[in-house]
GUBARO-581599 format. One record per residue (C-alpha): x, y, z; residue in three letters. Coordinates in steps of 0.05 Angstrom, whole numbers, plus 5000, padded with zeros to 4 digits. Each point is the difference from the previous one (the first is absolute). Example, Ala and Ser with C-alpha at 12.3 -4.5 7.8 and 13.67 -1.06 7.14 Angstrom:
residues 2
<<5246,4910,5156>,"ALA"> <<5027,5069,4987>,"SER"> 
//
This chain:
residues 423
<<5854,2982,8167>,"MET"> <<4955,5010,4939>,"LYS"> <<5055,5046,4966>,"GLN"> <<5049,4947,5013>,"GLU"> <<4957,4948,4964>,"LYS"> <<4994,5051,4940>,"LYS"> <<5071,5011,4997>,"LYS"> <<5014,4926,5000>,"GLY"> <<4952,4988,4943>,"LYS"> <<5024,5055,4959>,"ALA"> <<5069,4964,5010>,"LYS"> <<4979,4936,4975>,"LYS"> <<4966,5029,4940>,"VAL"> <<5065,5040,4982>,"ARG"> <<5036,4930,5006>,"VAL"> <<4950,4963,4956>,"VAL"> <<5003,5055,4950>,"SER"> <<5077,4996,4997>,"GLN"> <<5001,4925,4992>,"ASN"> <<4951,5005,4949>,"LYS"> <<5049,5052,4958>,"LYS"> <<5059,4955,5016>,"ILE"> <<4960,4935,4967>,"MET"> <<4979,5043,4946>,"VAL"> <<5068,5026,4981>,"THR"> <<5034,4928,5009>,"ILE"> <<4945,4975,4950>,"LEU"> <<5013,5053,4950>,"LEU"> <<5072,4992,5007>,"THR"> <<4992,4924,4984>,"ALA"> <<4958,5013,4942>,"ILE"> <<5051,5048,4970>,"MET"> <<5059,4949,5014>,"VAL"> <<4958,4944,4967>,"TYR"> <<4983,5043,4941>,"VAL"> <<5069,5027,4995>,"ALA"> <<5029,4928,5006>,"TYR"> <<4950,4975,4948>,"ALA"> <<5022,5055,4948>,"ILE"> <<5073,4981,5020>,"TYR"> <<4988,4924,4979>,"LEU"> <<4962,5022,4935>,"LEU"> <<5055,5043,4977>,"VAL"> <<5056,4949,5026>,"LYS"> <<4965,4943,4969>,"GLN"> <<4939,5015,4961>,"PRO"> <<4936,4953,5001>,"THR"> <<5010,4935,4967>,"ASN"> <<4930,4981,4981>,"ILE"> <<4965,5021,4932>,"PHE"> <<4926,4994,4989>,"THR"> <<4986,4975,4926>,"ILE"> <<4963,5048,4960>,"GLU"> <<4973,5005,4927>,"GLU"> <<5047,5034,4952>,"GLY"> <<5031,5009,4931>,"LYS"> <<5071,5005,4978>,"LEU"> <<5031,5027,4942>,"TYR"> <<5067,4985,4967>,"GLN"> <<5008,5070,4967>,"GLU"> <<5048,5055,4979>,"GLU"> <<4992,5071,4976>,"THR"> <<5026,5013,4931>,"VAL"> <<5005,5052,4947>,"ILE"> <<4966,4982,4935>,"GLY"> <<4992,5028,4929>,"TYR"> <<4936,5001,4966>,"VAL"> <<5001,4967,4927>,"ILE"> <<4937,5002,4954>,"ARG"> <<4982,4978,4936>,"LYS"> <<4980,5069,4974>,"GLU"> <<4999,5043,4938>,"THR"> <<5010,5074,4996>,"VAL"> <<4957,5041,4953>,"VAL"> <<5009,5062,4972>,"ARG"> <<4974,5039,4938>,"GLY"> <<5029,5057,4954>,"GLU"> <<4966,5059,5032>,"ASN"> <<5030,4988,5075>,"TYR"> <<5025,5072,5007>,"LYS"> <<4925,5025,4997>,"ASN"> <<4980,4967,5066>,"GLY"> <<4955,4941,5011>,"MET"> <<4931,4989,5023>,"MET"> <<4986,4935,5036>,"GLN"> <<4941,4956,4973>,"ILE"> <<5018,4938,5044>,"LYS"> <<5020,5017,5073>,"SER"> <<5057,4972,5039>,"GLU"> <<4993,4927,5014>,"GLY"> <<4937,4993,4954>,"GLU"> <<5002,4942,4956>,"ARG"> <<4995,5005,4926>,"ALA"> <<4994,4955,4941>,"GLY"> <<5039,4992,4933>,"LYS"> <<4993,5061,4956>,"GLU"> <<4960,5039,5050>,"GLU"> <<5014,5075,5003>,"ASN"> <<5039,5012,5064>,"ILE"> <<5016,5074,4997>,"PHE"> <<5009,5057,4946>,"ARG"> <<5042,5058,4987>,"TYR"> <<4969,5067,4994>,"TYR"> <<5000,5038,4934>,"SER"> <<5050,5057,4993>,"SER"> <<4948,5051,4999>,"ASN"> <<4946,4964,5044>,"GLU"> <<4990,5055,5054>,"GLU"> <<4980,5054,4948>,"ALA"> <<4956,4947,4962>,"LEU"> <<4967,4985,5069>,"LYS"> <<4993,5068,5016>,"LYS"> <<4962,5012,4933>,"LYS"> <<4952,4943,5013>,"ILE"> <<4982,5022,5066>,"ALA"> <<4983,5072,4974>,"ASP"> <<4957,4966,4945>,"LEU"> <<4969,4957,5052>,"ASP"> <<4976,5061,5044>,"ASN"> <<4974,5033,4929>,"LYS"> <<4960,4940,4987>,"ILE"> <<4976,4995,5070>,"GLN"> <<4977,5072,4997>,"GLU"> <<4963,4997,4935>,"VAL"> <<4959,4936,5025>,"MET"> <<4987,5035,5067>,"LEU"> <<4971,5063,4960>,"ASN"> <<4952,4958,4951>,"ASP"> <<4940,4979,5039>,"THR"> <<4971,4963,4936>,"ASN"> <<5036,4934,5016>,"LEU"> <<4957,4945,5023>,"PHE"> <<5022,4928,4989>,"SER"> <<5002,4935,5038>,"SER"> <<5076,4989,4976>,"ASP"> <<5019,5069,5027>,"MET"> <<4967,4982,5066>,"LYS"> <<5035,4936,5007>,"LEU"> <<5071,5031,4977>,"LEU"> <<4992,5053,5053>,"GLU"> <<4982,4952,5055>,"ASN"> <<5062,4957,4982>,"GLN"> <<5042,5066,4999>,"ILE"> <<4975,5019,5069>,"ASP"> <<5015,4928,5029>,"GLU"> <<5065,5000,4973>,"LYS"> <<5018,5073,5028>,"VAL"> <<4971,4974,5064>,"SER"> <<5049,4936,4997>,"ASP"> <<5061,5042,4984>,"ILE"> <<5003,5035,5065>,"ASN"> <<5015,4926,5032>,"GLN"> <<5057,4983,4955>,"ILE"> <<5071,5009,5024>,"GLN"> <<5031,4954,4948>,"ASP"> <<5027,5043,4946>,"SER"> <<4994,4950,4948>,"THR"> <<4928,4989,5015>,"LYS"> <<4992,5077,5005>,"LEU"> <<5025,5007,4928>,"ALA"> <<4949,4946,4976>,"GLU"> <<4945,5034,5033>,"TYR"> <<5012,5072,4972>,"LYS"> <<5005,4964,4930>,"LYS"> <<4934,4972,5007>,"THR"> <<4969,5064,5025>,"ILE"> <<5027,5029,4942>,"GLY"> <<4972,4951,4950>,"ASP"> <<4932,5005,5029>,"LEU"> <<4996,5074,4995>,"VAL"> <<5023,4991,4927>,"THR"> <<4943,4956,4986>,"LYS"> <<4954,5042,5038>,"LYS"> <<5021,5058,4954>,"ALA"> <<4995,4964,4937>,"GLN"> <<4926,4983,5019>,"ILE"> <<4993,5070,5016>,"ALA"> <<5024,5022,4937>,"GLY"> <<4947,4964,4962>,"ASP"> <<4947,5025,5045>,"LEU"> <<5016,5071,5013>,"SER"> <<4986,5062,4955>,"PRO"> <<5074,5019,5010>,"LYS"> <<5017,4931,4974>,"GLY"> <<5049,5026,4946>,"SER"> <<5038,5041,5053>,"TYR"> <<5004,4943,5048>,"LEU"> <<5019,4949,4945>,"ASN"> <<5056,5045,4984>,"GLN"> <<5031,5002,5071>,"LEU"> <<4991,4923,5001>,"ILE"> <<5034,4990,4936>,"GLU"> <<5058,5046,5023>,"GLU"> <<5006,4964,5064>,"ARG"> <<5005,4933,4961>,"LYS"> <<5055,5026,4961>,"GLY"> <<5039,5022,5063>,"PHE"> <<4987,4934,5034>,"GLU"> <<5022,4963,4939>,"SER"> <<5068,5040,5001>,"GLN"> <<5005,4982,5072>,"LEU"> <<4990,4924,4986>,"ASN"> <<5043,4999,4945>,"SER"> <<5062,5035,5032>,"GLY"> <<4996,4954,5061>,"ALA"> <<5042,4939,5000>,"GLU"> <<4972,4941,5031>,"TYR"> <<5040,4938,5029>,"VAL"> <<4980,4931,5005>,"LYS"> <<5020,4940,5040>,"ALA"> <<5047,4955,4965>,"PRO"> <<4975,4938,5047>,"MET"> <<4949,4993,5056>,"SER"> <<5026,5013,5065>,"GLY"> <<5001,5053,5054>,"ILE"> <<5006,5073,4984>,"VAL"> <<5052,5042,5034>,"SER"> <<5034,5066,4994>,"TYR"> <<5055,4985,5045>,"LYS"> <<5058,4997,4952>,"VAL"> <<5075,4999,5031>,"ASP"> <<5039,4978,4934>,"GLY"> <<5016,4933,5026>,"LEU"> <<4941,4966,4965>,"GLU"> <<5047,4972,4944>,"GLU"> <<5058,4985,5046>,"THR"> <<4966,4965,5059>,"LEU"> <<4961,4948,4959>,"THR"> <<4985,4925,5010>,"PRO"> <<5041,4994,4935>,"ASP"> <<5069,5014,5032>,"ASN"> <<4997,4961,5063>,"PHE"> <<5073,4969,4988>,"SER"> <<5035,5069,4999>,"SER"> <<4976,5017,5070>,"LEU"> <<5051,5005,5054>,"SER"> <<5012,5034,5066>,"LYS"> <<5046,5055,4970>,"SER"> <<4947,5009,4942>,"TYR"> <<4950,5016,5046>,"LEU"> <<5036,5041,5046>,"GLU"> <<5028,5040,4939>,"ASN"> <<4929,5022,4986>,"LEU"> <<5002,5048,5062>,"ASP"> <<4924,4995,5015>,"LEU"> <<4974,5024,5065>,"LYS"> <<4965,4946,5045>,"THR"> <<4921,5014,4998>,"GLY"> <<5004,5061,4954>,"LYS"> <<4936,5011,4962>,"LEU"> <<5008,5002,4925>,"VAL"> <<4983,5067,4970>,"ALA"> <<4941,5004,4953>,"THR"> <<5019,5022,4929>,"SER"> <<4968,5055,4961>,"GLU"> <<5019,4967,4935>,"GLU"> <<4987,4929,4999>,"SER"> <<4970,4943,5031>,"GLY"> <<5010,4925,5008>,"LYS"> <<4955,4933,4998>,"ILE"> <<5023,4948,5049>,"ILE"> <<4985,4927,5004>,"ASP"> <<4951,4994,5053>,"ASN"> <<5004,4925,5008>,"PHE"> <<5072,5000,5038>,"SER"> <<5061,5033,5010>,"CYS"> <<5070,4988,5035>,"TYR"> <<5039,5024,5054>,"ILE"> <<5077,4991,4999>,"VAL"> <<5037,4997,5063>,"THR"> <<5073,4985,5029>,"VAL"> <<5012,4958,5065>,"SER"> <<5061,4960,5031>,"SER"> <<4954,4964,5050>,"SER"> <<5004,4922,5010>,"LYS"> <<4929,4994,4975>,"GLU"> <<5016,5039,4937>,"ALA"> <<5063,4963,4983>,"LYS"> <<4962,4928,5006>,"SER"> <<4937,5027,4963>,"ALA"> <<4982,4967,4937>,"GLU"> <<4958,5019,4939>,"VAL"> <<4925,4989,5005>,"GLY"> <<5006,5010,5076>,"LYS"> <<4936,5033,5026>,"LYS"> <<5004,5052,5060>,"ILE"> <<4966,5063,5022>,"LYS"> <<5020,5073,5003>,"ILE"> <<4973,5056,5039>,"ARG"> <<4993,5068,4969>,"LEU"> <<5002,5062,5036>,"SER"> <<4925,5006,5007>,"ASN"> <<5005,4935,5040>,"ASN"> <<4967,4956,4950>,"THR"> <<5027,4935,4993>,"GLU"> <<4999,4964,4926>,"ILE"> <<5028,4938,4973>,"SER"> <<5062,5004,4957>,"ALA"> <<5040,4952,4955>,"GLU"> <<5074,4992,4993>,"ILE"> <<5005,5001,4920>,"THR"> <<5077,5020,4999>,"ASN"> <<5062,4991,5036>,"ILE"> <<5063,5034,4982>,"ILE"> <<5058,4980,5051>,"LYS"> <<5057,5054,5007>,"GLU"> <<5069,4993,5020>,"GLU"> <<4998,5036,5059>,"GLU"> <<4946,4952,5033>,"GLN"> <<4944,5045,4983>,"ASP"> <<4941,4970,4967>,"VAL"> <<4955,5035,4949>,"VAL"> <<4930,4975,5001>,"LEU"> <<4944,5018,4957>,"ILE"> <<4930,4990,5027>,"LEU"> <<4936,4996,4959>,"LYS"> <<4938,5026,5027>,"ILE"> <<4925,5007,4976>,"ASP"> <<4968,5044,5055>,"LYS"> <<5009,5071,5023>,"GLN"> <<5030,5017,4931>,"ILE"> <<4958,5066,4998>,"GLU"> <<5030,5023,5069>,"GLU"> <<5072,4990,4972>,"LEU"> <<4985,5044,4940>,"ILE"> <<5024,5061,5039>,"ASN"> <<5069,4971,5012>,"TYR"> <<5063,4973,4977>,"ARG"> <<5039,4987,5057>,"LYS"> <<4962,4975,5063>,"ILE"> <<5020,4971,5071>,"SER"> <<4958,4937,5016>,"PHE"> <<5011,4936,5049>,"ASP"> <<5018,4936,4968>,"LEU"> <<4962,4944,5033>,"ILE"> <<5037,4934,4992>,"TRP"> <<4948,4960,5042>,"TRP"> <<4949,5012,5049>,"ASP"> <<4957,4952,5046>,"ASP"> <<4956,5004,5063>,"SER"> <<4978,4957,5053>,"GLY"> <<5023,4986,5070>,"LEU"> <<5061,5044,5012>,"LYS"> <<5057,4984,5050>,"VAL"> <<5070,5025,5011>,"PRO"> <<5052,4959,4980>,"ASN"> <<5032,4993,5060>,"GLN"> <<4938,4964,5022>,"ALA"> <<5018,4941,4951>,"ILE"> <<5046,4946,5017>,"VAL"> <<5028,4947,4950>,"LYS"> <<5002,4927,5027>,"VAL"> <<5014,4944,4949>,"ASP"> <<4986,5051,4940>,"ASP"> <<4933,5008,5028>,"LEU"> <<4980,5070,5030>,"ASP"> <<4965,5007,5066>,"TYR"> <<4973,5053,5049>,"VAL"> <<4990,4994,5071>,"VAL"> <<4934,5019,5027>,"ARG"> <<4990,5028,5069>,"ASN"> <<4928,4984,5028>,"ARG"> <<4995,5024,5074>,"ALA"> <<5076,4978,5013>,"GLY"> <<4988,4935,4963>,"TYR"> <<5055,4997,4938>,"LEU"> <<4982,4958,4942>,"SER"> <<5043,4984,4937>,"LYS"> <<4956,5012,4937>,"MET"> <<5019,4980,4933>,"LEU"> <<4987,5059,4947>,"VAL"> <<5013,5010,4923>,"LYS"> <<5035,5064,4982>,"VAL"> <<4966,5028,4935>,"LYS"> <<5039,5060,4991>,"LYS"> <<5060,5031,5040>,"GLN"> <<5019,5072,5006>,"GLY"> <<5060,5034,5034>,"GLU"> <<4962,5001,5063>,"ARG"> <<4930,4966,4998>,"TYR"> <<4979,4936,4969>,"SER"> <<4931,4979,4977>,"ILE"> <<4981,4928,5026>,"VAL"> <<4941,4949,5003>,"GLU"> <<4986,4932,5027>,"ALA"> <<5020,4939,4959>,"TYR"> <<4939,4963,4968>,"SER"> <<4991,4926,5020>,"THR"> <<5025,4978,4927>,"GLU"> <<5061,5045,5008>,"ASP"> <<5013,4964,5069>,"LEU"> <<4991,4933,4965>,"LYS"> <<5047,5014,4948>,"LYS"> <<5052,5025,5050>,"LEU"> <<4998,4929,5031>,"GLY"> <<4959,5013,5064>,"PHE"> <<4964,4947,5028>,"SER"> <<4921,4999,5012>,"ASN"> <<5013,5007,5074>,"GLU"> <<5047,5060,4993>,"GLU"> <<4956,5037,4951>,"ILE"> <<4940,4991,5051>,"ALA"> <<5040,5035,5052>,"LYS"> <<5025,5052,4957>,"ASP"> <<4983,5071,5025>,"LYS"> <<4976,5050,4951>,"LYS"> <<5025,5072,5004>,"ILE"> <<4949,5051,4995>,"SER"> <<4985,5075,5011>,"LEU"> <<5016,5036,5066>,"TYR"> <<5042,4939,5022>,"ASP"> <<5060,5025,5046>,"GLU"> <<5066,4974,4974>,"VAL"> <<5071,5008,5033>,"LEU"> <<5055,5039,4967>,"LEU"> <<5069,4964,4994>,"ASN"> <<4968,4934,5029>,"PRO"> <<5043,4949,5026>,"LYS"> <<4971,4922,4989>,"MET"> <<5024,4979,5073>,"ASP"> <<4947,5056,5023>,"MET"> <<4942,4958,4978>,"ILE"> <<4953,4965,5049>,"ASN"> 
//
């Protein structure tokens, strides 16, 4: 009897377990069907609600530009001898200031003779223990300080300056030693010999001065006298293309000449056939975005319209001039306008009696809301609510103004709304 009861209980447990499995299977199947149906509906008819967000719109195009600067190339007579920079690339120089120099024809030989004499002078002074002078000690401290600093210098121009300063200090020290030392006649003889070689070195070197104040550059490409602000009228699309320049290519550093660039402004000439370019006007302020993602202001100073609907635009900028020294032809973004604020899809805006509206959805309740479209792009618009003064100018009554609903961040609006849907 007990055995039969146990069998009955086991049978009931199996039945209950099977029922649970069936129920779980049915539930999982229902969920899968629901999810599949939801995905099907989304694919067939995507959601028609958009949440308003803060955003920014640009009307822009990517174009090719040619950099035009007011620049003067400078080159001396001894350019074949090689040059040493006094002013570094991108450094500013005043008018008539030395910016670089050419080596003399026998410079290396003279430098070697001077170096040999320095060693002899140093040797004489080290071997003479009778030298005591506060001036000598001061010079030794200055020399030690300069030698210590020189290890931290990487700029070749500053390195040359330090070496010259050390040489001058050693010479002064030797002159004092010559007056104090019993071996003074020999030491003075070495010093005078060194002065003679140094005089030859300096007289044979040719120094080149800046013809005007500005930025020093050694990036010389031969177009400095062709692409100038003085010949804007001769620029055309074909002329620019025939220059056969590579976009983004760095201008090579010259070993024979340098140039001075106006550091206040430069120009970029570009060609466009866009609607905005065709309707542009001289004096219009726009923005450009360079390859380093920097946005800077620009002004359209010249417009040349061509027969094939192309427009040559000349833009004046006064920022990032040093950045553009390295290039002649660049790619950049021409930003005709930009605006920020509440961003909504154009599909959410409907026009009624020449006014723009959106339909807000709040917990299923639909409301028509008047909006002012500040800027409209291809897909989105920047909108804002009308002020009370604006609504009065549009002819709205005080009662209508009081009932006006203001659009705000995170409101949900319908895409492709129909006015008969409003509650």
